[in-house]
Backbone as numpy.savetxt, mean C-alpha at the origin, in Angstrom:
# Nx Ny Nz CAx CAy CAz Cx Cy Cz
-3.81 0.24 7.79 -3.51 -0.80 6.50 -2.07 -0.74 6.04
-1.68 -1.70 5.48 -0.28 -1.83 4.93 -0.25 -2.46 3.69
0.59 -2.18 2.88 0.96 -2.85 1.43 2.12 -3.81 1.88
1.68 -5.06 1.75 2.95 -6.04 1.84 3.50 -6.39 0.38
4.70 -6.54 0.26 5.29 -6.99 -1.15 6.31 -7.88 -0.86
6.05 -9.06 -1.70 6.93 -10.16 -1.46 7.12 -10.90 -2.94
7.78 -11.87 -3.08 8.02 -12.69 -4.16 7.45 -14.05 -3.66
6.65 -14.73 -4.63 6.30 -16.01 -4.38 7.27 -16.97 -4.63
7.12 -18.36 -4.34 8.03 -19.32 -4.70 8.36 -19.46 -6.10
7.57 -18.92 -7.06 7.90 -18.97 -8.52 8.61 -17.61 -8.94
8.92 -16.61 -7.87 9.56 -15.46 -8.16 8.62 -14.29 -8.69
7.27 -14.60 -8.79 6.49 -13.50 -9.01 6.23 -12.52 -7.89
6.04 -11.24 -8.29 5.68 -10.23 -7.20 4.28 -10.58 -6.67
4.15 -10.44 -5.30 2.85 -10.58 -4.56 2.70 -9.18 -3.96
1.66 -8.52 -4.30 1.35 -7.14 -3.67 -0.06 -7.23 -3.07
-0.14 -7.20 -1.66 -1.40 -7.50 -1.01 -1.52 -6.38 0.08
-2.75 -6.18 0.36 -3.16 -5.05 1.35 -3.56 -5.93 2.65
-2.83 -5.64 3.75 -3.01 -6.32 5.11 -3.67 -5.23 5.89
-4.67 -5.65 6.84 -5.32 -4.79 7.81 -6.13 -3.65 6.93
-6.80 -3.95 5.83 -7.45 -2.89 5.02 -8.25 -1.99 5.77
-8.87 -2.48 6.78 -9.94 -1.56 7.47 -9.39 -0.51 8.43
-7.99 -0.63 8.55 -7.32 0.44 9.48 -6.94 1.57 8.69
-7.58 2.71 8.62 -7.32 3.77 7.90 -6.56 4.75 8.66
-6.06 4.57 9.92 -5.30 5.36 10.81 -3.78 5.11 10.47
-3.37 4.41 9.67 -1.95 4.30 9.38 -1.62 3.60 8.01
-0.69 3.99 7.42 -0.30 3.32 6.07 1.25 3.24 5.96
1.73 2.19 5.57 3.10 1.98 5.22 3.24 0.64 4.32
4.44 0.41 3.91 4.76 -0.60 2.86 5.60 -1.56 3.76
5.29 -2.86 3.83 6.04 -3.96 4.34 6.56 -4.85 3.18
7.99 -4.65 2.99 8.70 -5.28 1.81 9.73 -6.37 2.21
9.42 -7.51 1.63 10.32 -8.63 1.75 11.23 -8.84 0.52
11.31 -7.50 -0.35 12.18 -7.62 -1.40 13.14 -6.51 -1.44
14.14 -6.41 -2.37 15.00 -5.36 -2.39 14.37 -4.03 -2.87
15.07 -2.87 -2.69 14.51 -1.76 -3.22 14.09 -1.71 -4.54
15.11 -2.20 -5.41 14.88 -2.26 -6.89 13.67 -3.06 -7.18
13.49 -4.27 -6.64 12.47 -5.05 -6.62 11.22 -4.51 -6.33
11.26 -3.84 -5.17 9.99 -3.15 -4.60 9.41 -2.12 -5.54
10.42 -1.31 -6.15 10.05 -0.10 -7.22 9.30 -1.11 -8.40
9.83 -2.11 -8.83 9.26 -2.79 -9.92 8.09 -3.54 -9.69
7.97 -4.18 -8.49 6.67 -4.69 -7.90 5.53 -3.93 -7.91
5.66 -2.64 -7.25 4.74 -1.69 -7.13 4.19 -1.32 -8.61
5.22 -0.83 -9.48 4.88 -0.61 -10.65 4.08 -1.48 -11.44
4.61 -2.79 -11.33 3.82 -3.88 -12.11 2.48 -4.08 -11.78
2.22 -3.86 -10.36 0.86 -3.92 -9.73 0.01 -2.72 -10.01
0.43 -1.73 -10.45 -0.37 -0.49 -10.71 -0.48 0.35 -9.32
0.38 -0.08 -8.43 0.35 0.44 -7.07 0.97 1.95 -6.98
2.27 2.00 -7.63 2.86 3.28 -7.50 4.38 3.04 -7.70
5.32 3.65 -6.98 6.68 3.70 -7.10 7.52 4.13 -5.86
8.79 3.91 -5.94 9.72 4.47 -4.91 10.27 5.83 -5.28
10.28 6.60 -4.39 10.82 7.85 -4.53 11.54 8.29 -3.24
12.96 8.68 -3.41 13.66 9.13 -2.15 13.53 8.34 -0.99
13.52 6.87 -1.10 13.22 5.91 0.01 11.96 5.84 0.63
10.92 6.44 0.03 9.43 6.31 0.25 8.72 5.55 -0.88
7.61 5.01 -0.47 6.84 4.39 -1.66 5.85 5.64 -1.80
5.39 5.77 -3.02 4.52 6.66 -3.47 3.22 5.74 -4.09
2.12 5.72 -3.24 1.19 4.90 -3.52 -0.15 5.39 -4.23
-0.55 4.81 -5.25 -1.72 5.48 -5.88 -3.05 5.03 -5.11
-3.85 6.09 -4.65 -5.07 5.80 -3.92 -5.88 4.98 -4.63
-6.04 4.70 -5.97 -7.11 3.94 -6.61 -6.30 2.58 -6.59
-5.16 2.27 -6.45 -4.67 1.01 -6.35 -4.83 0.48 -4.91
-4.87 1.27 -3.89 -5.27 1.10 -2.46 -6.68 0.61 -2.48
-7.54 1.46 -3.11 -9.07 1.11 -3.16 -9.30 -0.24 -3.76
-8.63 -0.57 -4.86 -8.64 -1.88 -5.60 -8.34 -2.95 -4.79
-7.24 -2.79 -4.04 -6.94 -3.91 -3.18 -7.86 -4.00 -1.96
-8.34 -3.01 -1.38 -9.25 -3.00 -0.33 -10.57 -3.64 -0.68
-11.03 -3.44 -2.05 -12.19 -3.97 -2.54 -12.16 -5.29 -2.73
-10.86 -5.89 -3.13 -10.77 -7.25 -3.41 -10.30 -8.09 -2.12
-10.38 -7.39 -1.01 -9.90 -8.04 0.32 -10.79 -9.23 0.48
-10.21 -10.42 0.92 -11.06 -11.56 1.18 -12.15 -11.50 2.21
-13.40 -11.89 2.08 -14.31 -11.88 3.18 -15.04 -10.49 3.34
-14.79 -9.45 2.63 -15.39 -8.23 2.75 -14.69 -7.61 4.06
-13.45 -7.49 3.87 -12.65 -7.08 5.21 -12.81 -5.66 5.57
-13.41 -4.90 4.82 -13.71 -3.43 5.28 -15.13 -3.02 5.59
-15.33 -2.16 6.46 -16.63 -1.84 6.88 -17.13 -0.92 5.86
-18.47 -0.78 5.99 -19.36 -0.01 5.04 -18.95 1.60 5.20
-18.39 2.00 6.01 -17.96 3.51 6.02 -16.43 3.57 5.66
-15.64 2.46 5.03 -14.42 2.51 4.75 -14.06 3.80 3.68
-14.84 3.82 2.62 -14.57 4.93 1.72 -14.45 6.18 2.25
-15.38 6.57 3.41 -15.33 8.02 3.88 -14.07 7.99 4.82
-13.67 6.86 5.49 -12.45 6.84 6.42 -11.22 7.05 5.39
-11.24 6.37 4.55 -10.21 6.44 3.56 -9.76 7.80 2.94
-10.89 8.46 2.46 -10.86 9.69 2.10 -10.36 10.53 3.20
-10.66 10.43 4.45 -10.32 11.38 5.69 -8.83 11.07 5.77
-8.17 9.72 5.56 -6.78 9.49 5.57 -6.07 10.26 4.59
-6.64 10.33 3.36 -5.92 11.12 2.32 -6.01 12.70 2.61
-7.02 13.05 3.20 -7.03 14.41 3.63 -6.05 14.80 4.69
-5.75 13.97 5.61 -4.92 13.99 6.56 -3.48 14.08 6.02
-3.26 13.12 5.12 -1.95 12.93 4.48 -1.54 14.30 3.58
-2.63 14.88 3.06 -2.46 16.15 2.28 -2.10 17.30 3.20
-2.72 17.26 4.47 -2.52 18.30 5.36 -0.96 18.25 5.91
-0.40 17.04 6.01 0.89 16.65 6.39 1.99 16.97 5.38
1.45 17.11 4.00 2.31 17.10 2.92 2.88 15.80 2.39
2.03 14.89 2.62 2.54 13.57 2.19 1.69 13.13 0.90
1.08 14.15 0.10 0.66 13.71 -0.99 1.41 14.31 -2.13
1.84 13.55 -3.23 2.62 13.98 -4.31 1.59 14.81 -5.32
2.22 15.47 -6.08 1.55 16.38 -7.24 0.55 15.37 -7.92
0.88 14.16 -8.22 -0.02 13.24 -8.94 -1.01 12.71 -8.10
-1.25 12.91 -6.79 -2.21 12.49 -5.84 -1.80 11.23 -5.27
-0.63 10.72 -5.52 0.01 9.51 -4.70 0.27 9.92 -3.29
0.09 8.96 -2.45 0.26 9.28 -1.16 1.62 8.51 -0.55
2.29 9.43 0.12 3.87 8.74 0.61 3.58 7.99 1.74
4.36 6.85 1.51 4.31 5.76 2.89 5.68 5.39 3.13
6.07 5.27 4.27 7.34 4.81 4.68 7.43 3.20 4.38
8.63 2.70 4.26 8.94 1.23 3.88 9.56 0.50 5.02
9.02 -0.50 5.49 9.51 -1.32 6.40 9.94 -2.66 5.93
11.34 -3.00 6.14 11.77 -4.30 5.58 11.05 -5.47 6.50
10.71 -6.48 5.66 9.96 -7.61 6.32 10.62 -8.95 5.48
10.73 -9.94 6.38 11.12 -11.21 5.78 9.95 -12.21 5.83
8.78 -11.70 6.57 7.54 -12.68 6.71 6.51 -12.15 5.77
5.57 -13.15 5.54 4.30 -12.93 4.79 3.39 -11.93 5.83
2.50 -11.29 5.24 1.68 -10.61 6.20 0.57 -11.58 6.92
0.20 -11.13 8.15 -0.81 -11.97 8.81 -2.06 -12.05 8.01
-2.70 -13.42 8.22 -3.94 -13.59 7.32 -5.04 -13.25 8.35
């Protein structure tokens, strides 16, 4: 799964979750500047930037996955998501507040539908 951040034609932040059923990877695809990315993540309740990485709130990821169109996640998603968080913790990728660290990849395109 990955979080995609962009601005719509009206300039509003759009934060979406692409490939939500894939709990084997996590990153942020950003079509905005670092300053805008921090503000967009915060405004969406998704997290913030820290030292060049995104710190994402697991509850925000859950919320976006639950809202995915067409029930895009399988019935065992919650278990696989928790396993992803345990893996992240074992690697040292969880912040003290429980946020999970994700790398940021620049993107000029909208996520695939």
